[in-house]
All heavy atoms as TSV, in Angstrom:
chain	resi	resn	atom	element	x	y	z
A	1	MET	N	N	13.983	-76.954	-73.058
A	1	MET	CA	C	13.132	-76.949	-74.312
A	1	MET	C	C	13.969	-76.806	-75.513
A	1	MET	O	O	13.833	-77.469	-76.534
A	1	MET	CB	C	11.956	-76.132	-74.274
A	1	MET	CG	C	11.020	-76.244	-75.416
A	1	MET	SD	S	9.614	-75.209	-75.408
A	1	MET	CE	C	8.639	-75.939	-74.033
A	2	VAL	N	N	14.882	-75.863	-75.504
A	2	VAL	CA	C	15.784	-75.503	-76.609
A	2	VAL	C	C	16.623	-76.707	-76.952
A	2	VAL	O	O	16.869	-77.048	-78.041
A	2	VAL	CB	C	16.450	-74.200	-76.390
A	2	VAL	CG1	C	17.546	-74.030	-77.458
A	2	VAL	CG2	C	15.629	-73.001	-76.335
A	3	ASP	N	N	17.164	-77.282	-75.846
A	3	ASP	CA	C	18.051	-78.444	-76.015
A	3	ASP	C	C	17.338	-79.647	-76.769
A	3	ASP	O	O	17.852	-80.311	-77.638
A	3	ASP	CB	C	18.675	-78.943	-74.753
A	3	ASP	CG	C	19.693	-78.033	-74.254
A	3	ASP	OD1	O	20.319	-77.199	-75.013
A	3	ASP	OD2	O	19.903	-77.856	-72.971
A	4	ASP	N	N	16.093	-79.817	-76.366
A	4	ASP	CA	C	15.250	-80.897	-76.999
A	4	ASP	C	C	15.003	-80.567	-78.425
A	4	ASP	O	O	15.032	-81.478	-79.306
A	4	ASP	CB	C	13.916	-81.032	-76.243
A	4	ASP	CG	C	14.052	-81.570	-74.808
A	4	ASP	OD1	O	15.060	-82.291	-74.550
A	4	ASP	OD2	O	13.130	-81.346	-73.959
A	5	ALA	N	N	14.736	-79.317	-78.732
A	5	ALA	CA	C	14.470	-78.859	-80.148
A	5	ALA	C	C	15.696	-79.166	-80.915
A	5	ALA	O	O	15.673	-79.580	-82.147
A	5	ALA	CB	C	14.007	-77.503	-80.194
A	6	LEU	N	N	16.928	-78.720	-80.313
A	6	LEU	CA	C	18.170	-79.008	-81.077
A	6	LEU	C	C	18.354	-80.492	-81.391
A	6	LEU	O	O	18.861	-80.837	-82.623
A	6	LEU	CB	C	19.319	-78.488	-80.260
A	6	LEU	CG	C	19.748	-77.132	-80.454
A	6	LEU	CD1	C	20.736	-76.720	-79.333
A	6	LEU	CD2	C	20.448	-76.886	-81.765
A	7	GLU	N	N	18.113	-81.329	-80.579
A	7	GLU	CA	C	18.195	-82.770	-80.747
A	7	GLU	C	C	17.262	-83.293	-81.809
A	7	GLU	O	O	17.545	-84.004	-82.690
A	7	GLU	CB	C	17.950	-83.610	-79.489
A	7	GLU	CG	C	19.275	-83.545	-78.615
A	7	GLU	CD	C	20.529	-84.132	-79.154
A	7	GLU	OE1	O	20.439	-85.134	-79.957
A	7	GLU	OE2	O	21.506	-83.439	-79.190
A	8	TYR	N	N	15.952	-82.802	-81.768
A	8	TYR	CA	C	14.955	-83.156	-82.736
A	8	TYR	C	C	15.422	-82.699	-84.116
A	8	TYR	O	O	15.299	-83.499	-85.067
A	8	TYR	CB	C	13.643	-82.505	-82.284
A	8	TYR	CG	C	12.559	-82.822	-83.242
A	8	TYR	CD1	C	12.016	-84.063	-83.266
A	8	TYR	CD2	C	11.921	-81.811	-84.063
A	8	TYR	CE1	C	10.987	-84.425	-84.240
A	8	TYR	CE2	C	10.862	-82.169	-84.944
A	8	TYR	CZ	C	10.408	-83.414	-84.879
A	8	TYR	OH	O	9.339	-83.678	-85.849
A	9	ILE	N	N	15.822	-81.509	-84.196
A	9	ILE	CA	C	16.266	-80.940	-85.613
A	9	ILE	C	C	17.399	-81.728	-86.111
A	9	ILE	O	O	17.529	-82.077	-87.275
A	9	ILE	CB	C	16.670	-79.445	-85.392
A	9	ILE	CG1	C	15.431	-78.616	-85.050
A	9	ILE	CG2	C	17.337	-79.001	-86.638
A	9	ILE	CD1	C	14.322	-78.764	-86.059
A	10	LYS	N	N	18.350	-82.200	-85.174
A	10	LYS	CA	C	19.483	-82.913	-85.668
A	10	LYS	C	C	19.006	-84.306	-86.187
A	10	LYS	O	O	19.464	-84.725	-87.276
A	10	LYS	CB	C	20.426	-83.216	-84.454
A	10	LYS	CG	C	21.761	-83.730	-84.932
A	10	LYS	CD	C	22.719	-83.878	-83.775
A	10	LYS	CE	C	24.064	-84.185	-84.142
A	10	LYS	NZ	N	25.065	-84.124	-83.002
A	11	GLU	N	N	18.049	-84.819	-85.593
A	11	GLU	CA	C	17.529	-86.154	-86.144
A	11	GLU	C	C	16.748	-86.044	-87.465
A	11	GLU	O	O	16.953	-86.756	-88.361
A	11	GLU	CB	C	16.487	-86.692	-85.087
A	11	GLU	CG	C	17.086	-87.200	-83.870
A	11	GLU	CD	C	16.075	-87.700	-82.841
A	11	GLU	OE1	O	14.979	-87.983	-83.293
A	11	GLU	OE2	O	16.359	-87.715	-81.674
A	12	ILE	N	N	15.939	-84.924	-87.559
A	12	ILE	CA	C	15.176	-84.752	-88.760
A	12	ILE	C	C	15.962	-84.444	-90.029
A	12	ILE	O	O	15.753	-84.860	-91.028
A	12	ILE	CB	C	14.080	-83.601	-88.497
A	12	ILE	CG1	C	13.083	-83.972	-87.346
A	12	ILE	CG2	C	13.398	-83.196	-89.679
A	12	ILE	CD1	C	12.207	-85.215	-87.782
A	13	PHE	N	N	16.944	-83.499	-89.817
A	13	PHE	CA	C	17.736	-83.088	-90.860
A	13	PHE	C	C	19.115	-83.629	-91.077
A	13	PHE	O	O	19.908	-83.221	-91.889
A	13	PHE	CB	C	17.857	-81.476	-90.737
A	13	PHE	CG	C	16.545	-80.791	-90.956
A	13	PHE	CD1	C	16.011	-80.113	-89.909
A	13	PHE	CD2	C	15.943	-80.725	-92.215
A	13	PHE	CE1	C	14.743	-79.386	-90.084
A	13	PHE	CE2	C	14.791	-79.998	-92.369
A	13	PHE	CZ	C	14.168	-79.421	-91.313
A	14	SER	N	N	19.335	-84.671	-90.402
A	14	SER	CA	C	20.681	-85.265	-90.426
A	14	SER	C	C	21.199	-85.708	-91.851
A	14	SER	O	O	22.304	-85.579	-92.157
A	14	SER	CB	C	20.742	-86.534	-89.502
A	14	SER	OG	O	19.894	-87.461	-89.905
A	15	GLY	N	N	20.294	-86.204	-92.673
A	15	GLY	CA	C	20.633	-86.652	-93.906
A	15	GLY	C	C	20.310	-85.714	-95.018
A	15	GLY	O	O	20.354	-86.010	-96.213
A	16	ASP	N	N	19.882	-84.475	-94.752
A	16	ASP	CA	C	19.375	-83.512	-95.830
A	16	ASP	C	C	20.558	-82.942	-96.554
A	16	ASP	O	O	21.543	-82.637	-96.044
A	16	ASP	CB	C	18.692	-82.385	-95.126
A	16	ASP	CG	C	17.906	-81.521	-96.014
A	16	ASP	OD1	O	18.544	-80.738	-96.799
A	16	ASP	OD2	O	16.759	-81.580	-96.056
A	17	SER	N	N	20.417	-82.890	-97.789
A	17	SER	CA	C	21.485	-82.326	-98.655
A	17	SER	C	C	20.988	-81.090	-99.515
A	17	SER	O	O	21.571	-80.705	-100.452
A	17	SER	CB	C	22.037	-83.376	-99.649
A	17	SER	OG	O	20.986	-83.794	-100.515
A	18	SER	N	N	19.823	-80.534	-99.145
A	18	SER	CA	C	19.252	-79.495	-99.892
A	18	SER	C	C	19.800	-78.062	-99.452
A	18	SER	O	O	19.398	-77.025	-100.101
A	18	SER	CB	C	17.680	-79.480	-99.588
A	18	SER	OG	O	17.462	-78.978	-98.349
A	19	GLY	N	N	20.562	-77.992	-98.417
A	19	GLY	CA	C	21.107	-76.779	-97.980
A	19	GLY	C	C	20.309	-76.297	-96.743
A	19	GLY	O	O	20.715	-75.366	-96.026
A	20	HIS	N	N	19.261	-77.026	-96.414
A	20	HIS	CA	C	18.525	-76.692	-95.203
A	20	HIS	C	C	18.632	-77.899	-94.157
A	20	HIS	O	O	17.733	-78.447	-93.694
A	20	HIS	CB	C	16.998	-76.612	-95.595
A	20	HIS	CG	C	16.682	-75.310	-96.361
A	20	HIS	ND1	N	16.659	-75.298	-97.700
A	20	HIS	CD2	C	16.453	-74.090	-95.878
A	20	HIS	CE1	C	16.369	-74.034	-98.087
A	20	HIS	NE2	N	16.296	-73.332	-96.970
A	21	ASP	N	N	19.967	-78.179	-93.989
A	21	ASP	CA	C	20.338	-79.215	-93.092
A	21	ASP	C	C	20.505	-78.790	-91.645
A	21	ASP	O	O	20.257	-77.569	-91.333
A	21	ASP	CB	C	21.600	-79.932	-93.620
A	21	ASP	CG	C	22.737	-78.989	-93.619
A	21	ASP	OD1	O	22.658	-77.836	-93.255
A	21	ASP	OD2	O	23.879	-79.469	-94.055
A	22	TYR	N	N	20.880	-79.689	-90.861
A	22	TYR	CA	C	21.127	-79.325	-89.387
A	22	TYR	C	C	22.050	-78.193	-89.251
A	22	TYR	O	O	21.865	-77.274	-88.424
A	22	TYR	CB	C	21.590	-80.581	-88.652
A	22	TYR	CG	C	22.092	-80.334	-87.264
A	22	TYR	CD1	C	21.125	-80.121	-86.312
A	22	TYR	CD2	C	23.407	-80.278	-86.986
A	22	TYR	CE1	C	21.549	-79.886	-84.949
A	22	TYR	CE2	C	23.869	-80.090	-85.584
A	22	TYR	CZ	C	22.909	-79.843	-84.685
A	22	TYR	OH	O	23.325	-79.625	-83.335
A	23	TYR	N	N	23.144	-78.167	-90.023
A	23	TYR	CA	C	24.217	-77.073	-89.820
A	23	TYR	C	C	23.688	-75.735	-90.250
A	23	TYR	O	O	23.978	-74.655	-89.697
A	23	TYR	CB	C	25.467	-77.507	-90.602
A	23	TYR	CG	C	25.995	-78.804	-90.030
A	23	TYR	CD1	C	25.820	-79.985	-90.680
A	23	TYR	CD2	C	26.585	-78.792	-88.821
A	23	TYR	CE1	C	26.259	-81.122	-90.153
A	23	TYR	CE2	C	27.098	-79.983	-88.251
A	23	TYR	CZ	C	26.856	-81.187	-88.873
A	23	TYR	OH	O	27.410	-82.409	-88.359
A	24	HIS	N	N	22.779	-75.660	-91.273
A	24	HIS	CA	C	22.150	-74.456	-91.718
A	24	HIS	C	C	21.294	-73.988	-90.513
A	24	HIS	O	O	21.358	-72.739	-90.160
A	24	HIS	CB	C	21.249	-74.738	-92.882
A	24	HIS	CG	C	20.272	-73.711	-93.058
A	24	HIS	ND1	N	20.431	-72.447	-93.578
A	24	HIS	CD2	C	18.882	-73.758	-92.821
A	24	HIS	CE1	C	19.348	-71.695	-93.603
A	24	HIS	NE2	N	18.326	-72.452	-93.216
A	25	THR	N	N	20.553	-74.838	-89.884
A	25	THR	CA	C	19.741	-74.466	-88.841
A	25	THR	C	C	20.512	-73.922	-87.566
A	25	THR	O	O	20.158	-72.944	-87.067
A	25	THR	CB	C	18.784	-75.602	-88.325
A	25	THR	OG1	O	17.924	-76.028	-89.507
A	25	THR	CG2	C	17.899	-75.219	-87.225
A	26	VAL	N	N	21.635	-74.555	-87.356
A	26	VAL	CA	C	22.556	-74.102	-86.239
A	26	VAL	C	C	23.157	-72.701	-86.554
A	26	VAL	O	O	23.170	-71.865	-85.660
A	26	VAL	CB	C	23.525	-75.119	-85.917
A	26	VAL	CG1	C	24.549	-74.541	-84.960
A	26	VAL	CG2	C	22.912	-76.371	-85.318
A	27	ARG	N	N	23.472	-72.428	-87.778
A	27	ARG	CA	C	23.997	-71.146	-88.130
A	27	ARG	C	C	22.982	-70.118	-87.947
A	27	ARG	O	O	23.230	-69.022	-87.285
A	27	ARG	CB	C	24.515	-71.175	-89.601
A	27	ARG	CG	C	25.766	-71.935	-89.847
A	27	ARG	CD	C	26.314	-71.655	-91.218
A	27	ARG	NE	N	25.423	-72.019	-92.335
A	27	ARG	CZ	C	25.276	-73.303	-92.787
A	27	ARG	NH1	N	26.129	-74.202	-92.396
A	27	ARG	NH2	N	24.561	-73.595	-93.772
A	28	VAL	N	N	21.711	-70.383	-88.436
A	28	VAL	CA	C	20.648	-69.357	-88.294
A	28	VAL	C	C	20.372	-69.144	-86.823
A	28	VAL	O	O	20.156	-68.004	-86.248
A	28	VAL	CB	C	19.432	-69.837	-88.961
A	28	VAL	CG1	C	18.153	-68.961	-88.750
A	28	VAL	CG2	C	19.600	-69.997	-90.492
A	29	TYR	N	N	20.388	-70.244	-86.038
A	29	TYR	CA	C	20.135	-70.219	-84.507
A	29	TYR	C	C	21.090	-69.307	-83.881
A	29	TYR	O	O	20.847	-68.433	-83.028
A	29	TYR	CB	C	20.210	-71.617	-84.024
A	29	TYR	CG	C	20.289	-71.851	-82.470
A	29	TYR	CD1	C	19.192	-71.817	-81.774
A	29	TYR	CD2	C	21.479	-72.012	-81.945
A	29	TYR	CE1	C	19.240	-71.976	-80.359
A	29	TYR	CE2	C	21.670	-72.250	-80.490
A	29	TYR	CZ	C	20.456	-72.125	-79.770
A	29	TYR	OH	O	20.531	-72.339	-78.358
A	30	LYS	N	N	22.370	-69.497	-84.165
A	30	LYS	CA	C	23.468	-68.708	-83.482
A	30	LYS	C	C	23.354	-67.186	-83.904
A	30	LYS	O	O	23.490	-66.328	-83.017
A	30	LYS	CB	C	24.839	-69.147	-83.975
A	30	LYS	CG	C	25.190	-70.556	-83.217
A	30	LYS	CD	C	26.495	-71.024	-83.739
A	30	LYS	CE	C	26.893	-72.309	-83.086
A	30	LYS	NZ	N	28.214	-72.865	-83.513
A	31	ILE	N	N	23.104	-66.865	-85.137
A	31	ILE	CA	C	22.941	-65.472	-85.611
A	31	ILE	C	C	21.762	-64.863	-84.930
A	31	ILE	O	O	21.762	-63.700	-84.304
A	31	ILE	CB	C	22.887	-65.368	-87.174
A	31	ILE	CG1	C	24.197	-65.813	-87.733
A	31	ILE	CG2	C	22.489	-64.056	-87.533
A	31	ILE	CD1	C	24.163	-66.095	-89.267
A	32	ALA	N	N	20.563	-65.552	-84.992
A	32	ALA	CA	C	19.429	-65.033	-84.401
A	32	ALA	C	C	19.549	-64.848	-82.870
A	32	ALA	O	O	18.930	-63.887	-82.313
A	32	ALA	CB	C	18.235	-65.909	-84.739
A	33	THR	N	N	20.166	-65.672	-82.186
A	33	THR	CA	C	20.413	-65.515	-80.795
A	33	THR	C	C	21.166	-64.279	-80.451
A	33	THR	O	O	20.784	-63.526	-79.562
A	33	THR	CB	C	21.155	-66.782	-80.206
A	33	THR	OG1	O	20.417	-67.958	-80.369
A	33	THR	CG2	C	21.457	-66.615	-78.694
A	34	GLU	N	N	22.172	-64.044	-81.275
A	34	GLU	CA	C	22.945	-62.684	-81.038
A	34	GLU	C	C	22.128	-61.607	-81.295
A	34	GLU	O	O	22.136	-60.520	-80.578
A	34	GLU	CB	C	24.230	-62.678	-81.921
A	34	GLU	CG	C	25.248	-63.676	-81.449
A	34	GLU	CD	C	25.632	-63.496	-80.002
A	34	GLU	OE1	O	25.896	-62.292	-79.574
A	34	GLU	OE2	O	25.587	-64.498	-79.194
A	35	ILE	N	N	21.303	-61.535	-82.332
A	35	ILE	CA	C	20.393	-60.453	-82.728
A	35	ILE	C	C	19.381	-60.262	-81.570
A	35	ILE	O	O	19.055	-59.122	-81.147
A	35	ILE	CB	C	19.723	-60.533	-84.061
A	35	ILE	CG1	C	20.787	-60.547	-85.154
A	35	ILE	CG2	C	18.630	-59.569	-84.280
A	35	ILE	CD1	C	20.309	-60.995	-86.589
A	36	ALA	N	N	18.796	-61.313	-81.099
A	36	ALA	CA	C	17.786	-61.313	-80.099
A	36	ALA	C	C	18.356	-60.605	-78.757
A	36	ALA	O	O	17.688	-59.806	-78.112
A	36	ALA	CB	C	17.315	-62.638	-79.734
A	37	LYS	N	N	19.505	-60.940	-78.444
A	37	LYS	CA	C	20.310	-60.339	-77.328
A	37	LYS	C	C	20.364	-58.939	-77.453
A	37	LYS	O	O	20.193	-58.082	-76.574
A	37	LYS	CB	C	21.537	-61.014	-76.950
A	37	LYS	CG	C	21.410	-62.445	-76.472
A	37	LYS	CD	C	22.880	-63.107	-76.306
A	37	LYS	CE	C	22.672	-64.509	-75.837
A	37	LYS	NZ	N	24.034	-65.160	-75.751
A	38	GLN	N	N	20.959	-58.421	-78.670
A	38	GLN	CA	C	21.081	-57.121	-78.879
A	38	GLN	C	C	19.760	-56.235	-78.954
A	38	GLN	O	O	19.784	-55.118	-78.497
A	38	GLN	CB	C	21.880	-56.833	-80.308
A	38	GLN	CG	C	23.216	-57.392	-80.283
A	38	GLN	CD	C	23.751	-57.372	-81.730
A	38	GLN	OE1	O	23.188	-56.879	-82.615
A	38	GLN	NE2	N	24.922	-58.049	-81.856
A	39	GLU	N	N	18.732	-56.853	-79.329
A	39	GLU	CA	C	17.406	-56.208	-79.508
A	39	GLU	C	C	16.637	-56.366	-78.243
A	39	GLU	O	O	15.397	-55.961	-78.203
A	39	GLU	CB	C	16.766	-56.731	-80.691
A	39	GLU	CG	C	17.456	-56.393	-81.993
A	39	GLU	CD	C	17.467	-54.912	-82.260
A	39	GLU	OE1	O	16.602	-54.092	-81.836
A	39	GLU	OE2	O	18.507	-54.526	-82.847
A	40	TYR	N	N	17.084	-57.092	-77.209
A	40	TYR	CA	C	16.398	-57.312	-75.979
A	40	TYR	C	C	15.068	-58.128	-76.213
A	40	TYR	O	O	14.069	-57.899	-75.585
A	40	TYR	CB	C	16.107	-56.013	-75.185
A	40	TYR	CG	C	17.355	-55.225	-74.883
A	40	TYR	CD1	C	17.697	-54.141	-75.609
A	40	TYR	CD2	C	18.276	-55.711	-73.939
A	40	TYR	CE1	C	18.916	-53.446	-75.430
A	40	TYR	CE2	C	19.452	-54.987	-73.693
A	40	TYR	CZ	C	19.780	-53.906	-74.396
A	40	TYR	OH	O	20.885	-53.229	-74.126
A	41	ALA	N	N	15.112	-58.952	-77.064
A	41	ALA	CA	C	14.004	-59.843	-77.434
A	41	ALA	C	C	14.046	-60.990	-76.429
A	41	ALA	O	O	14.954	-61.336	-75.803
A	41	ALA	CB	C	14.045	-60.325	-78.909
A	42	ASP	N	N	12.883	-61.770	-76.407
A	42	ASP	CA	C	12.865	-63.032	-75.740
A	42	ASP	C	C	13.621	-64.074	-76.371
A	42	ASP	O	O	13.271	-64.608	-77.433
A	42	ASP	CB	C	11.380	-63.533	-75.599
A	42	ASP	CG	C	11.196	-64.641	-74.654
A	42	ASP	OD1	O	12.054	-65.663	-74.704
A	42	ASP	OD2	O	10.189	-64.723	-73.890
A	43	VAL	N	N	14.827	-64.343	-75.897
A	43	VAL	CA	C	15.878	-65.260	-76.483
A	43	VAL	C	C	15.326	-66.643	-76.759
A	43	VAL	O	O	15.496	-67.199	-77.795
A	43	VAL	CB	C	17.170	-65.138	-75.707
A	43	VAL	CG1	C	18.172	-66.180	-76.393
A	43	VAL	CG2	C	17.799	-63.754	-75.786
A	44	ASN	N	N	14.587	-67.092	-75.739
A	44	ASN	CA	C	14.036	-68.540	-75.855
A	44	ASN	C	C	13.115	-68.619	-76.985
A	44	ASN	O	O	13.060	-69.669	-77.742
A	44	ASN	CB	C	13.308	-68.960	-74.524
A	44	ASN	CG	C	14.264	-69.306	-73.464
A	44	ASN	OD1	O	15.406	-69.724	-73.820
A	44	ASN	ND2	N	13.956	-69.031	-72.337
A	45	ILE	N	N	12.123	-67.653	-77.221
A	45	ILE	CA	C	11.256	-67.616	-78.274
A	45	ILE	C	C	11.926	-67.546	-79.607
A	45	ILE	O	O	11.764	-68.335	-80.540
A	45	ILE	CB	C	10.120	-66.569	-78.193
A	45	ILE	CG1	C	9.260	-66.890	-76.983
A	45	ILE	CG2	C	9.373	-66.364	-79.437
A	45	ILE	CD1	C	8.344	-65.759	-76.732
A	46	VAL	N	N	12.930	-66.747	-79.709
A	46	VAL	CA	C	13.694	-66.496	-80.926
A	46	VAL	C	C	14.432	-67.887	-81.258
A	46	VAL	O	O	14.460	-68.354	-82.404
A	46	VAL	CB	C	14.659	-65.372	-80.914
A	46	VAL	CG1	C	15.605	-65.302	-82.063
A	46	VAL	CG2	C	13.829	-64.070	-80.805
A	47	GLN	N	N	15.015	-68.425	-80.361
A	47	GLN	CA	C	15.809	-69.735	-80.533
A	47	GLN	C	C	14.849	-70.754	-80.921
A	47	GLN	O	O	15.235	-71.543	-81.930
A	47	GLN	CB	C	16.399	-70.137	-79.200
A	47	GLN	CG	C	17.675	-69.194	-78.809
A	47	GLN	CD	C	18.349	-69.643	-77.533
A	47	GLN	OE1	O	17.700	-70.066	-76.604
A	47	GLN	NE2	N	19.602	-69.222	-77.436
A	48	LEU	N	N	13.721	-70.942	-80.310
A	48	LEU	CA	C	12.836	-71.992	-80.739
A	48	LEU	C	C	12.326	-71.710	-82.180
A	48	LEU	O	O	12.191	-72.608	-82.998
A	48	LEU	CB	C	11.654	-72.173	-79.822
A	48	LEU	CG	C	11.979	-72.853	-78.481
A	48	LEU	CD1	C	10.862	-72.704	-77.508
A	48	LEU	CD2	C	12.428	-74.248	-78.685
A	49	ALA	N	N	11.982	-70.523	-82.446
A	49	ALA	CA	C	11.447	-70.141	-83.837
A	49	ALA	C	C	12.576	-70.435	-84.892
A	49	ALA	O	O	12.234	-71.036	-85.934
A	49	ALA	CB	C	11.111	-68.720	-83.850
A	50	THR	N	N	13.779	-70.126	-84.594
A	50	THR	CA	C	14.797	-70.377	-85.566
A	50	THR	C	C	15.110	-71.933	-85.725
A	50	THR	O	O	15.378	-72.290	-86.830
A	50	THR	CB	C	16.171	-69.608	-85.225
A	50	THR	OG1	O	16.604	-69.977	-83.945
A	50	THR	CG2	C	15.952	-68.146	-85.293
A	51	LEU	N	N	15.088	-72.631	-84.671
A	51	LEU	CA	C	15.306	-74.111	-84.769
A	51	LEU	C	C	14.151	-74.743	-85.597
A	51	LEU	O	O	14.419	-75.724	-86.271
A	51	LEU	CB	C	15.349	-74.713	-83.322
A	51	LEU	CG	C	16.613	-74.369	-82.572
A	51	LEU	CD1	C	16.535	-74.900	-81.198
A	51	LEU	CD2	C	17.835	-74.814	-83.277
A	52	LEU	N	N	13.071	-74.185	-85.501
A	52	LEU	CA	C	11.876	-74.845	-86.272
A	52	LEU	C	C	11.538	-74.191	-87.588
A	52	LEU	O	O	10.547	-74.566	-88.183
A	52	LEU	CB	C	10.568	-74.801	-85.325
A	52	LEU	CG	C	10.818	-75.614	-83.975
A	52	LEU	CD1	C	9.603	-75.302	-83.118
A	52	LEU	CD2	C	11.134	-76.995	-84.128
A	53	HIS	N	N	12.340	-73.165	-88.002
A	53	HIS	CA	C	11.980	-72.374	-89.206
A	53	HIS	C	C	11.991	-73.192	-90.484
A	53	HIS	O	O	11.239	-72.779	-91.451
A	53	HIS	CB	C	12.802	-71.138	-89.320
A	53	HIS	CG	C	14.223	-71.379	-89.955
A	53	HIS	ND1	N	15.257	-71.818	-89.375
A	53	HIS	CD2	C	14.541	-71.192	-91.224
A	53	HIS	CE1	C	16.385	-71.992	-90.151
A	53	HIS	NE2	N	15.873	-71.609	-91.347
A	54	ASP	N	N	12.554	-74.365	-90.592
A	54	ASP	CA	C	12.600	-75.179	-91.735
A	54	ASP	C	C	11.811	-76.398	-91.644
A	54	ASP	O	O	11.881	-77.339	-92.431
A	54	ASP	CB	C	13.981	-75.427	-92.268
A	54	ASP	CG	C	14.618	-74.376	-92.987
A	54	ASP	OD1	O	13.897	-73.636	-93.736
A	54	ASP	OD2	O	15.867	-74.202	-92.775
A	55	MET	N	N	10.962	-76.557	-90.585
A	55	MET	CA	C	10.254	-77.800	-90.366
A	55	MET	C	C	9.324	-78.200	-91.413
A	55	MET	O	O	9.145	-79.346	-91.719
A	55	MET	CB	C	9.473	-77.692	-89.011
A	55	MET	CG	C	10.419	-77.896	-87.829
A	55	MET	SD	S	11.420	-79.384	-88.003
A	55	MET	CE	C	10.124	-80.674	-88.054
A	56	ARG	N	N	8.769	-77.193	-92.148
A	56	ARG	CA	C	7.822	-77.599	-93.197
A	56	ARG	C	C	8.613	-78.349	-94.336
A	56	ARG	O	O	8.121	-79.318	-94.816
A	56	ARG	CB	C	7.187	-76.293	-93.825
A	56	ARG	CG	C	6.357	-76.618	-94.964
A	56	ARG	CD	C	5.607	-75.505	-95.486
A	56	ARG	NE	N	4.773	-75.794	-96.684
A	56	ARG	CZ	C	3.816	-75.131	-97.080
A	56	ARG	NH1	N	3.613	-73.891	-96.646
A	56	ARG	NH2	N	3.169	-75.620	-98.077
A	57	GLN	N	N	9.896	-77.968	-94.502
A	57	GLN	CA	C	10.684	-78.758	-95.537
A	57	GLN	C	C	10.909	-80.074	-95.017
A	57	GLN	O	O	10.842	-81.125	-95.666
A	57	GLN	CB	C	11.966	-77.946	-95.895
A	57	GLN	CG	C	11.758	-76.771	-96.760
A	57	GLN	CD	C	11.504	-75.505	-95.981
A	57	GLN	OE1	O	11.174	-75.531	-94.826
A	57	GLN	NE2	N	11.666	-74.399	-96.676
A	58	GLY	N	N	11.207	-80.149	-93.765
A	58	GLY	CA	C	11.517	-81.461	-93.099
A	58	GLY	C	C	10.407	-82.468	-93.129
A	58	GLY	O	O	10.513	-83.641	-93.319
A	59	ILE	N	N	9.169	-81.939	-92.905
A	59	ILE	CA	C	7.974	-82.733	-92.956
A	59	ILE	C	C	7.768	-83.397	-94.245
A	59	ILE	O	O	7.494	-84.449	-94.425
A	59	ILE	CB	C	6.797	-81.863	-92.477
A	59	ILE	CG1	C	6.940	-81.554	-91.125
A	59	ILE	CG2	C	5.484	-82.756	-92.741
A	59	ILE	CD1	C	5.828	-80.570	-90.533
A	60	PHE	N	N	8.014	-82.624	-95.321
A	60	PHE	CA	C	7.830	-83.046	-96.692
A	60	PHE	C	C	8.933	-83.803	-97.300
A	60	PHE	O	O	8.730	-84.600	-98.335
A	60	PHE	CB	C	7.396	-81.902	-97.602
A	60	PHE	CG	C	6.011	-81.279	-97.253
A	60	PHE	CD1	C	5.911	-80.043	-96.806
A	60	PHE	CD2	C	4.801	-82.064	-97.381
A	60	PHE	CE1	C	4.712	-79.568	-96.467
A	60	PHE	CE2	C	3.632	-81.569	-97.007
A	60	PHE	CZ	C	3.562	-80.282	-96.502
A	61	THR	N	N	10.119	-83.734	-96.739
A	61	THR	CA	C	11.213	-84.388	-97.406
A	61	THR	C	C	11.769	-85.632	-96.575
A	61	THR	O	O	12.600	-86.407	-97.003
A	61	THR	CB	C	12.482	-83.452	-97.553
A	61	THR	OG1	O	12.880	-82.987	-96.259
A	61	THR	CG2	C	12.142	-82.334	-98.474
A	62	HIS	N	N	11.210	-85.804	-95.407
A	62	HIS	CA	C	11.609	-86.964	-94.536
A	62	HIS	C	C	10.486	-87.874	-94.219
A	62	HIS	O	O	9.481	-87.662	-93.684
A	62	HIS	CB	C	12.334	-86.522	-93.249
A	62	HIS	CG	C	13.532	-85.649	-93.568
A	62	HIS	ND1	N	14.697	-86.328	-93.958
A	62	HIS	CD2	C	13.690	-84.329	-93.620
A	62	HIS	CE1	C	15.591	-85.275	-94.105
A	62	HIS	NE2	N	15.079	-84.169	-93.938
């Protein structure tokens, strides 16, 4: 599911130049994954949440 979300985000934000592009999302994803592991959180939930955290912007700009 996380891999599917990564691909979806890549498609949605591929042409974004607002600073909330695919690479921003991947940076947030990596940082959040490390924090989730340190805090013993559900890593899958955190990963999906971070991958989708800018979707509102994507819906309105694409």
